[in-house]
C-alpha positions in Angstrom: 0.0 0.0 0.0 1.6 3.3 -1.1 -1.1 5.7 -0.3 -4.4 5.9 1.6 -7.0 8.6 0.5 -10.4 9.4 1.9 -13.4 10.9 0.1 -15.5 13.7 1.7 -17.5 16.5 0.3 -16.7 15.6 -3.4 -12.9 15.7 -2.8 -10.2 13.2 -2.2 -7.7 13.8 0.6 -4.4 12.0 1.1 -4.4 10.7 4.6 -1.3 8.6 4.4 1.6 8.4 1.9 4.1 6.1 3.7 4.4 2.8 2.0 3.6 -0.4 4.0 3.7 -4.1 3.1 1.3 -6.8 4.3 1.6 -10.5 4.2 -2.2 -11.4 3.8 -1.5 -15.1 4.3 0.4 -14.4 7.5 -2.3 -12.1 8.8 -4.9 -14.8 8.1 -2.9 -17.7 9.7 -2.2 -15.8 12.8 -5.7 -14.1 13.0 -3.9 -10.8 13.2 -5.0 -7.3 11.9 -2.4 -5.3 10.0 -2.8 -1.6 10.8 -2.8 0.6 7.6 -3.2 3.9 9.4 -3.9 5.5 12.7 -5.4 8.8 11.6 -7.0 11.9 13.1 -9.7 12.9 10.6 -12.0 15.7 10.8 -15.6 14.8 11.6 -17.8 14.3 8.7 -19.3 11.7 6.3 -16.6 9.9 4.4 -18.1 8.2 1.5 -15.1 6.3 0.1 -11.5 5.2 0.9 -8.9 4.4 -1.6 -5.7 2.4 -1.2 -3.1 2.8 -3.9 -1.2 -0.5 -4.2 2.0 -0.6 -6.2 2.7 -4.3 -6.2 1.0 -7.6 -5.4 3.4 -10.4 -4.9 2.5 -14.1 -5.1 4.8 -16.6 -3.4 4.2 -20.0 -4.7 4.6 -23.2 -2.6 8.0 -23.9 -4.2 9.3 -20.5 -3.0 9.2 -18.8 -6.4 7.6 -15.4 -6.7 5.4 -13.9 -9.3 3.4 -10.6 -9.4 -0.3 -10.3 -9.7 -2.0 -7.5 -11.5 -4.5 -5.3 -9.7 -6.4 -4.0 -12.7 -6.8 -0.3 -11.6 -3.7 -0.2 -9.2 -6.2 1.0 -6.6 -8.6 -0.6 -4.2 -11.7 1.6 -3.6 -14.2 0.8 -0.9 -17.5 2.7 -1.0 -20.0 3.4 1.9 -17.7 4.3 4.7 -19.5 5.1 8.2 -19.4 8.7 9.2 -16.6 9.9 11.6 -18.1 11.6 14.6 -16.2 14.3 16.5 -14.3 13.0 19.5 -15.2 9.4 18.7 -13.0 6.4 17.7 -13.9 4.8 14.4 -12.3 1.7 12.8 -12.6 0.0 9.5 -11.5 -3.6 8.9 -10.8 -4.9 5.3 -11.4 -8.7 5.3 -10.7 -10.5 2.0 -11.5 -14.0 0.9 -8.0 -14.8 -0.4 -9.1 -18.1 -2.3 -11.5 -16.0 -4.4 -9.4 -12.8 -4.7 -6.4 -14.4 -6.6 -7.4 -15.4 -10.1 -5.2 -17.4 -12.5 -5.7 -16.6 -16.1 -5.6 -19.3 -18.9 -2.1 -18.1 -19.7 -0.9 -18.6 -16.1 -0.8 -15.0 -15.0 -2.2 -13.8 -11.7 -4.9 -11.1 -11.2 -5.7 -9.8 -7.8 -9.4 -9.0 -7.5 -10.1 -8.4 -3.8 -13.3 -10.1 -2.7 -14.7 -9.2 0.6 -15.8 -11.8 3.1 -19.5 -11.7 3.7 
């Protein structure tokens, strides 16, 4: 994740631009949560959040690495809850990894994040 932006009042604001790496399998196996950001946002109704993702690595069982394509390069989540003044809010992204990584007929990987229901 290279950047986190929030959308409010018809405008995008960069809330974080410090790159961070996450091992989604490790987070799942350890039942952990990877903190993307700890932000102090002004109160208001935020309608979207966007994570800019520069690279999705796939490590195969034999230890070799490939890259998966994230079609837009961004992951945008719509319908964020409002942020109330003086309140603590949190947002958890939870993906179904088995459905999120697609292998094409030519053996290429595509990362299409699928939320858990």
